[in-house]
LOMIMAR-824354 format. One record per residue: residue in three letters; x, y, z of N, C-alpha, C in turn. Coordinates in steps of 0.2 Angstrom, whole numbers, plus 5000, padded with zeros to 4 digits. Layout:
<sites>
ALAXYZXYZXYZ ...
</sites>
This chain:
<sites>
MET500449944999500049995000500550065000 SER500950085004501350125005502150105010 ALA502550175010503050155014503150205018 VAL503350185025503550225031504050225035 SER504250275037505150255042504750205048 ASN505250185047505250115054505350155060 GLY505450225060505450245068506150245070 ASN506550205069507150185073507550245071 GLY507650295066508050345064508650305060 ASN508650265058509150235052508950255044 GLY508550285043508250315037507850265034 ARG507950185035507550155031506750145033 THR506450105027505850105027505450065028 LEU504750045029504449995030503749985027 ASN503749945020503149935016502549915022 VAL501949965021501449935024500949915021 LEU500449875025499749845022499249885025 TYR499349945024498749985028498750045024 ASN498250095024498250165021497950205026 CYS498250255028497950295036497450345032 SER497450355026497150415022496350385021 LYS496350325022495750305021495450285029 CYS495750305033495450275040495050345044 PRO494750335049494350405052494750425057 ALA495450405058495950425065495750395070 TYR495650325069495550285075496150295080 CYS496550285079497250295083497250355087 CYS496850415085496850475088496450475092 SER495950415094495450415098495650385106 TYR496150355105496450325112496550375117 ASP496250345122496250365129496950405131 ARG497350355130498150395133498650395127 ILE498850455125499250465121499650505124 ASP500250455126500850485131501250525128 VAL501350595130501950625127502650635132 THR503250635128503850655133504050725133 LYS504550735137504850815139504950825130 ARG505350785126505450795120504850805114 ASP504350775116503650795112503450845112 LEU503550875120503250925122503550995120 LEU504250975119504751045118504551035109 ARG504450995105504250995100503551025097 ILE503251025100502551035100502451115103 ALA502951125108502951215110503251245105 LYS503851225100504251255095503651275089 HIS503251215088502851215082502351275083 PHE502151285090501751355091501951405093 GLY502451395094502951475097502851495104 LEU502751435108502451425115503151405120 SER503051425125503651385130503451325130 TYR503951285134503751215136503051225141 GLN503251265146502651275152501851295148 GLN501951335144501351365139501051305136 ALA501451245133501451195129500951145133 GLU501351135139501151085143500451095147 LYS500351165149499751195152499051185146 ARG499151215140498751205136498451145130 HIS499051115131498751055126498850995130 THR499050975136499250895140498850925146 LYS498750845150498350845155498750785159 VAL498650765165499050705169498350655170 ALA498550615166498250545167498450485171 LYS498250465177498550405181499150415183 GLY499650475184500150495185500650525176 ASP500450505172500750515164500450575162 ARG500950625157500650655155500550645147 VAL499750655147499450645140499150705136 LEU499150695129498650735127498050765126 ARG497850815127496950825130496750815125 HIS496150795124495450775119494950825120 HIS494450825114493950845112493450815110 LYS492850835111492150765110492350785100 ASP492150735097492050685091491350665089 HIS491050675082490650645080490550575077 ILE491450565078491450485075491550425082 TYR492050455085492050425092491950475096 LYS491850435103491650485108492250565109 HIS492750555108493150615110493750595106 VAL494150635104495050625100495450655102 CYS495950665100496550705103496450775099 VAL496650815103496550885102496850915096 PHE497250885093497550895086497350855080 LEU496750815081496450805076496050855072 ASP496050865065495450905061494950865061 GLN494450885064493850815063493550825057 GLU493650875053493350865045493850825042 THR494450835041494950815037495150745039 ARG495050735045495350665049496050655048 ARG496450725050497050715048497250755054 CYS498050745056498450795062498550855061 THR498350895064498550965063499250985064 ILE499650945068500450945071500550885068 TYR500550865062501050805059501750795061 ASN502150865057502650865058502950865066 ALA502550885070502650885077502550845081 ARG502150805079501750755083502150705087 PRO501850675093502250645097502550575095 ALA502950555098503450495098503050435095 VAL502550415100502150375100501550365094 CYS501450425091501050435085501650425077 ARG502150445079502650435074502750355072 GLU502850305079502850245079502350205077 TYR501650215077501150195077500950165070 PRO500850105067500750035074501450005074 GLU501950015073502549995072502549925069 THR501949905065502049825060501949865055 ARG501849795050501749815042500949825042 ARG500749805048499849795047499549835054 CYS498949855052498649895057498049865058 GLY497849835064497149805066496649825064 TYR496549905066495949925064495749935056 TYR496349955053496349965047496049915043 ASP496349855046496149775041495349775044 PHE495149785051494249785052494049815048 LEU494249895047493849935043493749915035 ALA494349905034494349865026493849815025 PHE493849755031493249695030492749735030 GLU492449765036491649805035491449825030 ARG492149885027491849915020491849865015 ARG492149805013491949775008491349715008 ARG491149715015490649675016490049725017 SER490049785017489349825018489349865008 GLY489849835006489949884999489949954999 ASP490049985005490250045006490850085007 ASP491350105002491950105003492150175008 GLU491550215011491450265016491250235022 PHE490950185023490750135031491150165036 ILE490950185041491250185048490950135053 PRO491150095055490750065061490650115067 ASP490250105072489850115076490450115082 ALA490650165083491150185088490950145097 
</sites>
C-alpha cells in the first residue's frame, strides 16, 4: 500500500499493508496518547510557545502520566485535540508525539484490517463502524 519510516532513525522504510488516508483516525481516539518531554518541546516549538505553555494548554495528567488532551468527536466519543475533525488528519503531523510516529509499529494495522473488511462486506467504501 505504502511505505513509512520504521521509526528507528536509520532512514529505512517499512512497506505497510494499510492506508491511513482511508481511516477516520481511530488511533487518535485512544484515551492515552502519552507525551514525553521531547514531544512537548517539539509541540511548543511548533506553536511558538514555551514548554510550560504547551504543557498547560495541550496536555493533562492521567493516572500519573502526561497525555494529550481530547475533545468531543462525531465519530468516536472523543479524540486527540490535534485531530482535524473534518479532514480526519493530524494538525501537528510534523510535530506529533513519538507514540504517534511509531504507531502501529508493524506492517499491519488491526483497525484498518477490520475497517477494510467491514467496508467490503457492506459494499460501502465510506462505511465507519459504530464506535
